[in-house]
C-alpha positions as CSV (number, residue, x, y, z in Angstrom):
1,M,0.0,0.0,0.0
2,S,1.1,3.6,-0.6
3,G,1.7,6.0,2.1
4,V,-1.5,7.9,1.1
5,Q,-3.6,4.7,1.4
6,V,-2.1,3.9,4.7
7,E,-2.9,7.3,6.1
8,A,-6.5,7.2,4.9
9,V,-7.1,3.7,6.3
10,A,-5.3,4.5,9.6
11,G,-7.5,7.5,10.2
12,A,-10.7,5.6,9.6
13,A,-9.5,2.5,11.5
14,T,-8.8,4.6,14.5
15,A,-12.4,5.8,14.5
16,D,-13.8,2.3,13.8
17,P,-11.3,-0.5,14.6
18,P,-13.6,-3.3,13.4
19,A,-13.7,-1.7,9.9
20,S,-9.9,-2.0,9.4
21,A,-10.0,-5.3,7.5
22,R,-12.8,-4.1,5.2
23,L,-10.8,-0.8,4.6
24,L,-7.7,-2.8,3.8
25,R,-9.6,-4.8,1.2
26,T,-11.0,-1.6,-0.2
27,A,-7.5,-0.2,-0.5
28,R,-6.4,-3.1,-2.5
29,S,-9.3,-3.1,-4.9
30,T,-10.1,0.6,-5.6
31,N,-8.5,3.9,-6.4
32,I,-7.4,6.5,-3.9
33,N,-10.5,8.7,-4.4
34,E,-12.9,5.9,-3.7
35,L,-10.8,4.8,-0.7
36,R,-10.8,8.2,0.8
37,A,-14.6,8.5,0.3
38,E,-15.1,5.1,2.0
39,C,-12.8,6.1,4.9
40,L,-14.8,9.4,5.4
41,R,-18.1,7.4,5.4
42,T,-16.6,5.0,7.9
43,K,-15.4,7.8,10.2
44,A,-18.8,9.6,10.0
45,A,-20.7,6.4,10.8
46,A,-18.5,5.9,13.9
47,D,-18.7,9.5,15.1
48,P,-19.4,9.4,18.8
49,D,-20.6,13.1,18.9
50,P,-22.3,14.2,15.6
51,E,-23.2,17.6,17.1
52,A,-19.5,18.4,17.9
53,T,-18.6,17.3,14.4
54,Y,-21.3,19.6,13.0
55,R,-20.0,22.5,15.0
56,R,-16.4,21.8,13.9
57,I,-17.4,21.6,10.2
58,D,-19.4,24.8,10.6
59,A,-16.4,26.6,12.2
60,E,-14.1,25.4,9.5
61,R,-16.5,26.4,6.6
62,C,-14.8,28.0,3.7
63,A,-15.3,29.1,0.1
64,R,-12.5,29.4,-2.4
65,F,-12.7,31.1,-5.8
66,F,-10.1,30.4,-8.4
67,T,-9.6,30.7,-12.2
68,D,-8.5,27.4,-13.8
69,A,-6.0,27.1,-16.6
70,E,-8.7,27.3,-19.3
71,G,-10.0,30.6,-17.9
72,G,-13.1,29.2,-16.2
73,R,-14.0,30.7,-12.8
74,N,-14.6,28.1,-10.1
75,L,-16.0,27.9,-6.6
76,H,-15.1,25.3,-4.1
77,V,-17.3,25.3,-0.9
78,R,-17.0,23.2,2.2
79,G,-19.5,23.5,5.1
80,T,-22.4,21.8,6.8
81,V,-25.0,20.1,4.7
82,D,-27.7,22.6,5.6
83,R,-25.6,25.7,4.8
84,V,-24.2,24.3,1.5
85,S,-27.7,23.1,0.5
86,R,-28.9,26.7,0.4
87,I,-26.2,27.5,-2.2
88,E,-27.3,24.4,-4.2
89,K,-30.9,25.4,-4.1
90,R,-30.1,28.8,-5.5
91,S,-27.9,27.5,-8.2
92,S,-30.4,24.9,-9.3
93,R,-33.0,27.6,-10.0
94,S,-30.6,29.2,-12.5
95,S,-28.7,27.7,-15.4
96,M,-25.6,27.2,-13.3
97,T,-25.6,23.4,-13.1
98,C,-22.9,21.1,-14.3
């Protein structure tokens, strides 16, 4: 396994030790993006205090604007589901969907 895979699995396995064998199998059979997503799902499912997680994600919320190499303007947003959903609802009413 690569160092990136080990780091992803270790973080999730710390949150949910019984999931470590499943995560190791996933690491061997999938790409790093799918592995990271599965590790995040595993950590979320094992979260002992979802309210504290919500508060942490809300406190760390961010929006980043950047222009890509092609000249397209981009927006990357991270936040709680309810806050980001408001942005999604507004963009779905316009022609700004991908």
